[in-house]
TILOKOL-470012 format. One record per residue (C-alpha): residue in three letters; x, y, z; residue number from 1. Coordinates in steps of 0.001 Angstrom, whole numbers, plus 524288, in hexadecimal, padded with zeros to 5 digits. Layout:
# TILOKOL-470012
ATOM,type,u,v,w,seq
ATOM,ALA,X,Y,Z,NUM
...
***
This chain:
# TILOKOL-470012
ATOM,type,u,v,w,seq
ATOM,UNK,229A0,30C47,EBB55,1
ATOM,UNK,21F0A,30212,EBDB9,2
ATOM,UNK,214DD,30C75,EBA69,3
ATOM,UNK,21B44,3100D,EAD83,4
ATOM,UNK,21DB2,30945,EA09F,5
ATOM,UNK,22927,30CDE,E97F5,6
ATOM,UNK,22733,30DFA,E8939,7
ATOM,UNK,2331E,30E22,E8065,8
ATOM,UNK,23536,30EEB,E71C9,9
ATOM,UNK,24275,30F92,E6B31,10
ATOM,UNK,246F6,31601,E5EAD,11
ATOM,UNK,253A8,30F94,E5A97,12
ATOM,UNK,25C8F,3155D,E5047,13
ATOM,UNK,264E6,30B11,E4994,14
ATOM,UNK,26F51,3106F,E4082,15
ATOM,UNK,26F0D,30807,E344E,16
ATOM,UNK,27BEC,301C1,E3088,17
ATOM,UNK,27CC9,3077C,E22DA,18
ATOM,UNK,289AD,30C85,E1DA2,19
ATOM,UNK,28397,31920,E18BA,20
ATOM,UNK,278FC,3222B,E1D9E,21
ATOM,UNK,26A8E,320BE,E1B0C,22
ATOM,UNK,2696B,32BD2,E1118,23
ATOM,UNK,2777B,32E6A,E0D0B,24
ATOM,UNK,283ED,32715,E099F,25
ATOM,UNK,28B88,32C1F,E1569,26
ATOM,UNK,291CA,321EC,E1E3D,27
ATOM,UNK,28C12,31DF6,E2B59,28
ATOM,UNK,298AF,3194A,E31E0,29
ATOM,UNK,299CA,31CFB,E4033,30
ATOM,UNK,2A4CC,3256C,E4576,31
ATOM,UNK,2A876,32D78,E3984,32
ATOM,UNK,2AD17,33B94,E3B95,33
ATOM,UNK,2A197,34502,E3D54,34
ATOM,UNK,29A6E,348A7,E30D7,35
ATOM,UNK,2A30B,34010,E284A,36
ATOM,UNK,297B2,3371A,E249D,37
ATOM,UNK,28D59,34119,E2118,38
ATOM,UNK,2899E,34272,E12D5,39
ATOM,UNK,282A8,34DD4,E0C6C,40
ATOM,UNK,275D7,34682,E0EA0,41
ATOM,UNK,278BF,34531,E1D21,42
ATOM,UNK,27C89,35386,E1DD4,43
ATOM,UNK,26FAA,35781,E173F,44
ATOM,UNK,275CE,35F11,E0C14,45
ATOM,UNK,26BBF,36512,E02EB,46
ATOM,UNK,2680D,35CF2,DF729,47
ATOM,UNK,26C9E,34FB7,DFC4A,48
ATOM,UNK,262FD,34474,DFCCA,49
ATOM,UNK,2622D,33873,E0593,50
ATOM,UNK,26373,32ACE,DFF9B,51
ATOM,UNK,25E4A,31F7E,E07DE,52
ATOM,UNK,267F8,314E9,E0BE5,53
ATOM,UNK,26203,307D6,E07CB,54
ATOM,UNK,26A10,30074,E11DA,55
ATOM,UNK,26386,30804,E1CDC,56
ATOM,UNK,25655,303EB,E1777,57
ATOM,UNK,25AA5,2F5B2,E16D1,58
ATOM,UNK,25F04,2F62B,E2508,59
ATOM,UNK,25235,2FC33,E297B,60
ATOM,UNK,24A80,2F1AD,E225C,61
ATOM,UNK,2532D,2E732,E2851,62
ATOM,UNK,24FFD,2EC44,E35E8,63
ATOM,UNK,24181,2ECE3,E32F3,64
ATOM,UNK,2413B,2DECC,E2E54,65
ATOM,UNK,2489E,2DA69,E3A8A,66
ATOM,UNK,23E23,2E00A,E438E,67
ATOM,UNK,232D1,2DB05,E3B57,68
ATOM,UNK,22EBE,2E8AB,E373A,69
ATOM,UNK,22736,2ED22,E2B60,70
ATOM,UNK,2306A,2F2EA,E2130,71
ATOM,UNK,22A61,2FE83,E1A52,72
ATOM,UNK,22B1B,2FD03,E0BA1,73
ATOM,UNK,229AA,30BCD,E0ACD,74
ATOM,UNK,22F74,314F2,E14FA,75
ATOM,UNK,231D5,32383,E156C,76
ATOM,UNK,23D56,32BC9,E19C5,77
ATOM,UNK,23997,33826,E20FF,78
ATOM,UNK,24049,34460,E25A4,79
ATOM,UNK,24086,345FB,E3461,80
ATOM,UNK,242BC,3547A,E3652,81
ATOM,UNK,24A6B,359F0,E41B8,82
ATOM,UNK,255D5,36321,E434A,83
ATOM,UNK,2627E,35FA4,E4A00,84
ATOM,UNK,270AF,362F6,E46CE,85
ATOM,UNK,2744D,354F8,E4355,86
ATOM,UNK,26903,3539B,E39A6,87
ATOM,UNK,26D94,35B21,E2D99,88
ATOM,UNK,26132,35995,E2587,89
ATOM,UNK,25832,35E2D,E3060,90
ATOM,UNK,250EA,35146,E2F20,91
ATOM,UNK,25393,342D3,E309C,92
ATOM,UNK,24F5D,33928,E262E,93
ATOM,UNK,24788,32EAF,E2D1C,94
ATOM,UNK,23AF0,32701,E2B72,95
ATOM,UNK,22E2F,32A37,E3226,96
ATOM,UNK,220F0,3258B,E2D6D,97
ATOM,UNK,225C6,31A79,E24BC,98
ATOM,UNK,231F6,313CD,E2A59,99
ATOM,UNK,238CD,308A9,E2379,100
ATOM,UNK,23697,2FF1D,E2EE5,101
ATOM,UNK,2295B,2FDE4,E3554,102
ATOM,UNK,224BC,2F6B8,E417A,103
ATOM,UNK,22C98,2EB5D,E46C1,104
ATOM,UNK,23090,2E58B,E53CF,105
ATOM,UNK,23B8B,2DEF1,E5B37,106
ATOM,UNK,23B8B,2D630,E6725,107
ATOM,UNK,243DA,2D904,E7305,108
ATOM,UNK,24720,2CFFF,E7E56,109
ATOM,UNK,2469C,2D5EC,E8BF2,110
ATOM,UNK,24F03,2D252,E97B4,111
ATOM,UNK,244C1,2C8D7,E9CBC,112
ATOM,UNK,24460,2C1B0,E8FB5,113
ATOM,UNK,23752,2C77E,E8B84,114
ATOM,UNK,23666,2CAD7,E7D09,115
ATOM,UNK,22FE5,2D780,E7914,116
ATOM,UNK,22C8D,2DCCD,E6BAF,117
ATOM,UNK,22FB3,2EB0C,E6912,118
ATOM,UNK,22919,2F13E,E5D75,119
ATOM,UNK,230A9,2F95F,E53AB,120
ATOM,UNK,2288E,30449,E4DD0,121
ATOM,UNK,2316A,3076C,E4269,122
ATOM,UNK,23F5B,30865,E3DAA,123
ATOM,UNK,24298,31355,E3462,124
ATOM,UNK,24E76,31813,E2CF9,125
ATOM,UNK,2542A,3256F,E2F92,126
ATOM,UNK,260DF,32CFF,E2F10,127
ATOM,UNK,268A0,33071,E3B25,128
ATOM,UNK,26BFF,33E66,E3EBF,129
ATOM,UNK,279AD,34392,E40EC,130
ATOM,UNK,2800B,34516,E4E20,131
ATOM,UNK,28239,35118,E568D,132
ATOM,UNK,28F27,3513E,E5DDF,133
ATOM,UNK,2906F,3592C,E6A57,134
ATOM,UNK,29CA5,35436,E7134,135
ATOM,UNK,2A9AC,35B01,E6F3F,136
ATOM,UNK,2A3B5,366CF,E686E,137
ATOM,UNK,2A393,3730C,E70DD,138
ATOM,UNK,2969A,37A58,E700F,139
ATOM,UNK,292F7,3734B,E6369,140
ATOM,UNK,28D9E,366A8,E5DD0,141
ATOM,UNK,292FE,35F32,E5247,142
ATOM,UNK,28B0F,35842,E47DE,143
ATOM,UNK,28F5A,34B41,E4220,144
ATOM,UNK,28711,3471D,E3699,145
ATOM,UNK,28D8D,339EB,E3444,146
ATOM,UNK,281A7,33340,E3A2C,147
ATOM,UNK,277D2,33B78,E3284,148
ATOM,UNK,270EA,332AF,E28D5,149
ATOM,UNK,274F1,325E5,E2F3D,150
ATOM,UNK,269D2,31C14,E2D23,151
ATOM,UNK,261B0,318C6,E3919,152
ATOM,UNK,256D6,30F20,E3B60,153
ATOM,UNK,24E1B,31495,E460D,154
ATOM,UNK,246F7,30963,E4CCF,155
ATOM,UNK,23B11,30DEB,E5484,156
ATOM,UNK,2350C,304BD,E5E7A,157
ATOM,UNK,2275D,3044A,E63BA,158
ATOM,UNK,2262F,3090C,E71EA,159
ATOM,UNK,22637,2FAD4,E7649,160
ATOM,UNK,23117,2FAC5,E806D,161
ATOM,UNK,22DE8,2FBF9,E8ED5,162
ATOM,UNK,23B33,2FCEA,E9554,163
ATOM,UNK,2490E,3015C,E92CA,164
ATOM,UNK,24D70,2F326,E9272,165
ATOM,UNK,24399,2F02F,E87A4,166
ATOM,UNK,24878,2FBF2,E8008,167
ATOM,UNK,2568F,2F75C,E8141,168
ATOM,UNK,252DB,2E975,E7D49,169
ATOM,UNK,24BEC,2EEDD,E713B,170
ATOM,UNK,25755,2F7A0,E6DB7,171
ATOM,UNK,26107,2EC68,E6F46,172
ATOM,UNK,25899,2E3A9,E66BB,173
ATOM,UNK,25853,2EDDD,E5BEA,174
ATOM,UNK,266EE,2EFFD,E5D77,175
ATOM,UNK,2691B,2E16C,E5B8A,176
ATOM,UNK,25FDB,2E111,E4FEB,177
ATOM,UNK,265D2,2EC37,E480E,178
ATOM,UNK,27351,2E64C,E49F3,179
ATOM,UNK,26E78,2D8D5,E45B9,180
ATOM,UNK,268DC,2DF0F,E398E,181
ATOM,UNK,275C7,2E64C,E375F,182
ATOM,UNK,26E93,2F2FC,E34F1,183
ATOM,UNK,2748B,2FA4F,E4081,184
ATOM,UNK,28130,2F84B,E480D,185
ATOM,UNK,27A2F,2FB88,E54CB,186
ATOM,UNK,28585,303B8,E59EE,187
ATOM,UNK,27F05,30BBC,E6479,188
ATOM,UNK,28B47,31352,E6823,189
ATOM,UNK,28C16,31899,E5A3D,190
ATOM,UNK,27D8A,31BA2,E59D1,191
ATOM,UNK,27A13,31106,E4FFC,192
ATOM,UNK,26F3A,30C05,E58CB,193
ATOM,UNK,26861,315A2,E61B1,194
ATOM,UNK,25B30,31757,E67E1,195
ATOM,UNK,250E4,32154,E6BB2,196
ATOM,UNK,2482C,31CA3,E76D3,197
ATOM,UNK,23A1F,3214D,E7848,198
ATOM,UNK,2363B,31FAA,E8688,199
ATOM,UNK,22966,32221,E8D89,200
ATOM,UNK,22237,31D33,E998F,201
ATOM,UNK,213D0,31B45,E9C32,202
ATOM,UNK,20BB4,316CD,EA7DD,203
ATOM,UNK,20B63,307FF,EA7C0,204
ATOM,UNK,1FF1D,30322,EA106,205
ATOM,UNK,1FCCF,30F76,E9906,206
ATOM,UNK,1FC4B,30D75,E8A47,207
ATOM,UNK,1FFE7,31B3D,E860A,208
ATOM,UNK,20E74,31DE2,E84EA,209
ATOM,UNK,21503,32859,E8D1A,210
ATOM,UNK,21C90,333CF,E8781,211
ATOM,UNK,2299A,32F28,E825A,212
ATOM,UNK,23732,334A4,E8288,213
ATOM,UNK,2410C,330E3,E781E,214
ATOM,UNK,24EFC,32E5E,E7C93,215
ATOM,UNK,25814,3309C,E710E,216
ATOM,UNK,2647A,32A0C,E6C31,217
ATOM,UNK,266E2,31EF4,E75B5,218
ATOM,UNK,27298,31735,E70F8,219
ATOM,UNK,27436,30C1F,E7AC4,220
ATOM,UNK,26B6A,301D1,E80AF,221
ATOM,UNK,26F54,3062D,E8E4A,222
ATOM,UNK,26BE9,31461,E8B74,223
ATOM,UNK,25EA2,31067,E85FA,224
ATOM,UNK,25B72,30917,E9281,225
ATOM,UNK,2606F,313CB,E9B94,226
ATOM,UNK,259E8,31ED2,E93EE,227
ATOM,UNK,24CBC,317EE,E940F,228
ATOM,UNK,24DC1,31521,EA2B0,229
ATOM,UNK,250AA,32357,EA56E,230
ATOM,UNK,24603,3286C,E9C85,231
ATOM,UNK,23BA5,31F62,EA22B,232
ATOM,UNK,23F13,32399,EB005,233
ATOM,UNK,23EC8,331E8,EABDB,234
ATOM,UNK,23162,330CD,EA5A8,235
ATOM,UNK,22B78,32926,EB0F8,236
ATOM,UNK,230AF,332D9,EBAF4,237
ATOM,UNK,22B70,33E22,EB2CC,238
ATOM,UNK,21DE0,3382D,EB183,239
ATOM,UNK,21CEB,333FD,EBFBA,240
ATOM,UNK,2205E,341CE,EC416,241
ATOM,UNK,214FF,3475B,EBC31,242
ATOM,UNK,21CAC,34BBD,EB043,243
ATOM,UNK,21B5E,3475C,EA234,244
ATOM,UNK,224E5,341F4,E9838,245
ATOM,UNK,22846,34AB0,E8CAC,246
ATOM,UNK,22A37,34481,E7F5C,247
ATOM,UNK,23847,347C8,E7C64,248
ATOM,UNK,2455B,342FB,E7770,249
ATOM,UNK,24F6A,34010,E81FA,250
ATOM,UNK,25DCC,33C70,E8257,251
ATOM,UNK,2640A,33288,E8B69,252
ATOM,UNK,2700E,3372B,E92D2,253
ATOM,UNK,277B3,32AD1,E9621,254
ATOM,UNK,280F2,33221,E9F44,255
ATOM,UNK,275BC,336CD,EA7CD,256
ATOM,UNK,26CD3,32B20,EA4C6,257
ATOM,UNK,2614C,333E9,EA1A7,258
ATOM,UNK,2592C,338A6,E9649,259
ATOM,UNK,25791,34711,E93A9,260
ATOM,UNK,24EB7,34EFB,E8AF1,261
ATOM,UNK,253AD,35205,E7D51,262
ATOM,UNK,247EE,357BF,E763B,263
ATOM,UNK,23949,35642,E7512,264
ATOM,UNK,2358B,34A25,E6D5B,265
ATOM,UNK,232B4,34CCC,E5F1E,266
ATOM,UNK,226C2,34716,E5894,267
ATOM,UNK,22671,3426C,E4A80,268
ATOM,UNK,22040,34F11,E45EE,269
ATOM,UNK,22BAA,356B7,E4B9C,270
ATOM,UNK,23471,35049,E4199,271
ATOM,UNK,22B81,353D0,E3621,272
ATOM,UNK,22D72,346C0,E2F49,273
ATOM,UNK,22AF6,3469C,E20B2,274
ATOM,UNK,22F71,33D79,E15B2,275
ATOM,UNK,23D18,340A8,E110B,276
ATOM,UNK,23B9F,34630,E0348,277
ATOM,UNK,2496C,341BC,DFF90,278
ATOM,UNK,246AC,3335D,E021A,279
ATOM,UNK,23CD8,32AED,DFAEB,280
ATOM,UNK,2349D,32133,E02AF,281
ATOM,UNK,23C72,314EC,E05C3,282
ATOM,UNK,236D1,30960,DFE3E,283
ATOM,UNK,23AD2,2FBE2,E034D,284
ATOM,UNK,236A8,2F043,DFB16,285
ATOM,UNK,2338C,2E2A3,E0023,286
ATOM,UNK,23F2D,2DD29,DF8BF,287
ATOM,UNK,24851,2E62E,E004D,288
ATOM,UNK,241FB,2E29E,E0D4B,289
ATOM,UNK,24342,2D418,E0A9C,290
ATOM,UNK,25167,2D59C,E066B,291
ATOM,UNK,25436,2DC20,E1380,292
ATOM,UNK,24CB4,2D181,E1AB1,293
ATOM,UNK,255BC,2C765,E1490,294
ATOM,UNK,26168,2CDF4,E1B30,295
ATOM,UNK,25BEE,2CD3D,E2902,296
ATOM,UNK,264FB,2C5D4,E322A,297
ATOM,UNK,260A1,2BC9B,E3CDC,298
ATOM,UNK,25B01,2C653,E46A6,299
ATOM,UNK,25E47,2C696,E5540,300
ATOM,UNK,251BD,2BFE1,E59CA,301
ATOM,UNK,25320,2B577,E4F54,302
ATOM,UNK,2613E,2B2E1,E5310,303
ATOM,UNK,25DE2,2B23C,E618D,304
ATOM,UNK,252F1,2A888,E5EDB,305
ATOM,UNK,25C24,2A017,E56B8,306
ATOM,UNK,266A3,2A058,E6135,307
ATOM,UNK,25CDC,29C98,E6BBF,308
ATOM,UNK,2570B,29160,E63EA,309
ATOM,UNK,2632C,28C75,E5CEC,310
ATOM,UNK,26CD6,28D69,E6823,311
ATOM,UNK,26372,28B65,E738E,312
ATOM,UNK,266CB,29896,E7985,313
ATOM,UNK,25E5E,2A088,E82A3,314
ATOM,UNK,256F5,2AC06,E7CEF,315
ATOM,UNK,26005,2B50E,E8480,316
ATOM,UNK,26C86,2AEE2,E7F4A,317
ATOM,UNK,26731,2AEB2,E716F,318
ATOM,UNK,26381,2BD05,E728E,319
ATOM,UNK,270FE,2C10A,E7758,320
ATOM,UNK,27801,2B950,E6CC0,321
ATOM,UNK,26F87,2BF0C,E61F4,322
ATOM,UNK,27119,2CD17,E66A9,323
ATOM,UNK,279C2,2CFF1,E5AFE,324
ATOM,UNK,27C92,2C933,E4E27,325
ATOM,UNK,28B0E,2C8B7,E517B,326
ATOM,UNK,288F8,2C273,E5EC6,327
ATOM,UNK,27F7D,2B87C,E5919,328
ATOM,UNK,28920,2B4ED,E4E64,329
ATOM,UNK,2943B,2B392,E5840,330
ATOM,UNK,28C1B,2AA99,E60E5,331
ATOM,UNK,28824,2A1ED,E5585,332
ATOM,UNK,29651,2A0BE,E5138,333
ATOM,UNK,29A10,29C5E,E5EFE,334
ATOM,UNK,28F2F,29233,E5EB2,335
ATOM,UNK,293FA,28D5B,E5173,336
ATOM,UNK,2A18C,28B89,E5752,337
ATOM,UNK,29DA2,284CE,E6407,338
ATOM,UNK,29186,27DA6,E5F17,339
ATOM,UNK,282F3,28050,E605F,340
ATOM,UNK,2812F,2774F,E6C4C,341
ATOM,UNK,289B2,280F9,E73BA,342
ATOM,UNK,28279,28D52,E6F88,343
ATOM,UNK,27EF1,290C0,E7D9B,344
ATOM,UNK,28D4D,2904F,E814D,345
ATOM,UNK,2905D,2991D,E75B9,346
ATOM,UNK,28584,2A279,E79B1,347
ATOM,UNK,28A90,2A34E,E87A7,348
ATOM,UNK,2984B,2A688,E8310,349
ATOM,UNK,29420,2B089,E78E4,350
ATOM,UNK,28B48,2B76F,E82A6,351
ATOM,UNK,294FB,2B5AB,E8DC3,352
ATOM,UNK,2A3AD,2B5B4,E8BAF,353
ATOM,UNK,2A369,2BB62,E7DFC,354
ATOM,UNK,299DA,2C65B,E8125,355
ATOM,UNK,2A15B,2C9B3,E8D8C,356
ATOM,UNK,2AE0E,2CAC9,E85F2,357
ATOM,UNK,2A7AB,2D353,E7B8D,358
ATOM,UNK,2A1B9,2DC52,E85CF,359
ATOM,UNK,2AE5E,2DD17,E8D81,360
ATOM,UNK,2B619,2E12D,E8180,361
ATOM,UNK,2AB2C,2E96F,E7B75,362
ATOM,UNK,2AAED,2E13F,E6F11,363
ATOM,UNK,2A012,2DDA1,E65AE,364
ATOM,UNK,29DAD,2CF59,E624E,365
ATOM,UNK,2A3F8,2D142,E54FB,366
ATOM,UNK,2B0A3,2D4F9,E5C0C,367
ATOM,UNK,2B0E2,2C91A,E651C,368
ATOM,UNK,2BED1,2C46B,E6766,369
ATOM,UNK,2BA75,2B62F,E6755,370
ATOM,UNK,2B399,2B1FB,E5AE2,371
ATOM,UNK,2A7CD,2A8F0,E5BC6,372
ATOM,UNK,2AEB9,29CD9,E56B0,373
ATOM,UNK,2B96E,29EB2,E60B5,374
ATOM,UNK,2AF68,29FFD,E6B94,375
ATOM,UNK,2A895,293DA,E666E,376
ATOM,UNK,2B5A4,28CC6,E6715,377
ATOM,UNK,2B737,290AB,E7556,378
ATOM,UNK,2A99D,28BD5,E78A3,379
ATOM,UNK,2ACAC,27EF7,E71ED,380
ATOM,UNK,2B78A,27CFD,E7BE7,381
ATOM,UNK,2AD8B,27E8D,E86D2,382
ATOM,UNK,2A492,274CA,E8021,383
ATOM,UNK,2AF29,26A7F,E7E6F,384
ATOM,UNK,2B3F8,26CB2,E8C75,385
ATOM,UNK,2C176,27153,E8859,386
ATOM,UNK,2BF99,27CF5,E9192,387
ATOM,UNK,2B57E,28101,E9B9A,388
ATOM,UNK,2AC60,28C76,E9A25,389
ATOM,UNK,2B43B,293E6,EA464,390
ATOM,UNK,2C10F,291DF,E9D47,391
ATOM,UNK,2BA4C,29563,E9081,392
ATOM,UNK,2B810,2A32A,E95B1,393
ATOM,UNK,2C6A3,2A4C6,E97AE,394
ATOM,UNK,2C936,29F56,E8A1F,395
ATOM,UNK,2BF67,2A8E0,E8450,396
ATOM,UNK,2C64B,2B469,E8AB3,397
ATOM,UNK,2D323,2AFC0,E84FC,398
ATOM,UNK,2CCDB,2AE1B,E7795,399
ATOM,UNK,2C752,2BBF4,E7892,400
ATOM,UNK,2D450,2C218,E7C37,401
ATOM,UNK,2DDEE,2B985,E74BF,402
ATOM,UNK,2D66E,2B60F,E6862,403
ATOM,UNK,2D9A8,2A77D,E6906,404
ATOM,UNK,2CFF0,29C5C,E67E6,405
ATOM,UNK,2CB71,29448,E737C,406
ATOM,UNK,2D376,28823,E7090,407
ATOM,UNK,2E031,28FCE,E6FC9,408
ATOM,UNK,2DD9E,29682,E7CD1,409
ATOM,UNK,2D969,289DE,E8393,410
ATOM,UNK,2E5D5,2831B,E7EF2,411
ATOM,UNK,2EEFB,28E68,E8216,412
ATOM,UNK,2E9B3,29049,E8FD0,413
ATOM,UNK,2E793,281FD,E92FE,414
ATOM,UNK,2D929,283F0,E95E2,415
ATOM,UNK,2D402,276BF,E9172,416
ATOM,UNK,2CA8C,270E4,E9B57,417
ATOM,UNK,2CE7F,26577,EA3E5,418
ATOM,UNK,2C520,25A74,EA07A,419
ATOM,UNK,2CD25,24F2A,EA5E9,420
ATOM,UNK,2C4A5,24A5B,EB135,421
ATOM,UNK,2D062,24464,EB7D1,422
ATOM,UNK,2D7A5,2514B,EB7F3,423
ATOM,UNK,2CBC0,258A1,EBD18,424
ATOM,UNK,2C97F,24E4B,EC793,425
ATOM,UNK,2D78E,24F8E,ECC20,426
ATOM,UNK,2D617,25E3A,ECDED,427
ATOM,UNK,2C943,25C3C,ED536,428
ATOM,UNK,2CFC8,252A1,EDE75,429
ATOM,UNK,2DAAB,25C5E,EE132,430
ATOM,UNK,2D0F9,26774,EE3E6,431
ATOM,UNK,2C8C6,25EF0,EED0E,432
ATOM,UNK,2D4E9,25A83,EF461,433
ATOM,UNK,2D921,268A0,EF630,434
ATOM,UNK,2CBFC,26CFA,EFBAF,435
ATOM,UNK,2C76F,26314,F05F4,436
ATOM,UNK,2BF48,26CEF,F0DC6,437
ATOM,UNK,2B78B,2713D,F01C0,438
ATOM,UNK,2B594,262E4,EFE30,439
ATOM,UNK,2B022,25FEE,F0BA6,440
ATOM,UNK,2A73F,26BF0,F0B3E,441
ATOM,UNK,2A24A,26839,EFDB4,442
ATOM,UNK,29F23,25A5C,F020B,443
ATOM,UNK,29857,26024,F0E0A,444
ATOM,UNK,28EB3,26707,F051B,445
ATOM,UNK,2952D,273B9,F00BA,446
ATOM,UNK,29225,2718E,EF245,447
ATOM,UNK,296B8,27F18,EEE3F,448
ATOM,UNK,2A4BA,27A9E,EF043,449
ATOM,UNK,2A36F,2732B,EE385,450
ATOM,UNK,2A66F,2800E,EDCB2,451
ATOM,UNK,2B294,2819C,EE511,452
ATOM,UNK,2B7F4,2749B,EE05B,453
ATOM,UNK,2B49F,277DE,ED236,454
ATOM,UNK,2BC33,28480,ED38B,455
ATOM,UNK,2C7FB,27DBE,ED980,456
ATOM,UNK,2C8A1,273A0,ECEA0,457
ATOM,UNK,2C716,27E13,EC430,458
ATOM,UNK,2D1D3,285FE,ECAA4,459
ATOM,UNK,2DAC3,27A2C,ECACA,460
ATOM,UNK,2D80D,27740,EBC5E,461
ATOM,UNK,2D88D,285AA,EB847,462
ATOM,UNK,2CA4B,284A3,EB44D,463
ATOM,UNK,2CCCC,279AA,EAAAF,464
ATOM,UNK,2C534,26E90,EB108,465
ATOM,UNK,2B92A,26AB4,EA927,466
ATOM,UNK,2ADE0,27027,EB155,467
ATOM,UNK,2A45A,26507,EAED5,468
ATOM,UNK,2AE5F,25A89,EB20D,469
ATOM,UNK,2B319,26228,EBDD5,470
ATOM,UNK,2A564,2635A,EC374,471
ATOM,UNK,2A28B,254EF,EC1D1,472
ATOM,UNK,2AF87,25039,EC766,473
ATOM,UNK,2AFB6,259DD,ED2B1,474
ATOM,UNK,2A1EF,256A7,ED6FA,475
ATOM,UNK,2A55E,2484A,ED76A,476
ATOM,UNK,2B217,24AAB,EDEDF,477
ATOM,UNK,2ABD5,2538A,EE8E2,478
ATOM,UNK,2A14F,2497C,EEB03,479
ATOM,UNK,2AB84,23FA3,EEEB3,480
ATOM,UNK,2AC63,237F3,EE20E,481
***
């Protein structure tokens, strides 16, 4: 691969979180019985006319402002003509020459901490097609038109990515952004956020791009990475064996971990784009744009920068904690409860114990079984030395499973730390007296035995001895004081 450079561009389809479709009043709710949410407009009955959903326009503008893009004050809807069973009209209403959102950019952070800017060529509004169903139907396919007409924002990147990891980082950043903006729920399993990857390779140092293949309908970050890896290897092997890459559309088979040819790649002229005669040009005034700008939330990069500066967190920690609006809000509520001077402790627990519990039980942050104020209360007991950090983990598990607060669990289970130096010293004396050989070895230079004595005292106190006091007292006792 050292002789080859990978070039990747992504087309991401984000389903907009409107309650009705982009050109009809039919519902967009997921999971309804087949064809129960398809109006006469969606079914392409003669004489019906599309009516543009203003909320979809507002969401598109909101996205454009968030990426610093130019918002077109005049954009055109076009008919993209192709024939497929799940496309009743025989064309898809989309945008071509004049999209609503022009050029913008987002920054991604790579594994080594390097920031990279990825250009966004455009983002345009369009309607989704229906869905063909093949499973459970002998020698036939079913058509479900519930999805037909669902509003999409297609976000087209520049070919700026040079590895599968960069492509995944870009896709994750966009996924975070559309959820922050509350314009898309980002549910990849339901198809609300999916991706087409354009992949090519070229000899390193050459300016001209190689022939690209488009991998369609990737609906997980892992599949995007694996599909790109496979496709790059396929193209390199083909070129190095004297063959040439064909411009085509391919599908990724996750069971076989391979891409396979679907059809030759269409060009724009194959779709015979022309302005839709049923829809007037979309006129967006400055007043509307500014009203949308006023609704922009604090964006992920802004929140991460504030966390890093205000709470003295590393860039990595700040990035993790700002990965979603819900996680950021939870973290800030924990900090409010435990106090800003202990923000790093709060960050460690949110990213550590809390995240582990959520992952283990397959829960989202909004479904956490310990609310942020309760977690802050637990951390306060670490700060005031009521319990140790080790005991706090046991208390957290009890809070998660039993729904009680930290103080109730500490009291019920008798977990309060031993901070009486006299009591700790007495236990130390007993442990030393019971282990004369280890004492002699320690004093002969085997310093690692210090951990042995710590463990014995903790065992004797059921983990309740204050660690700082224990360390200080034990070191003095072992030294002969």
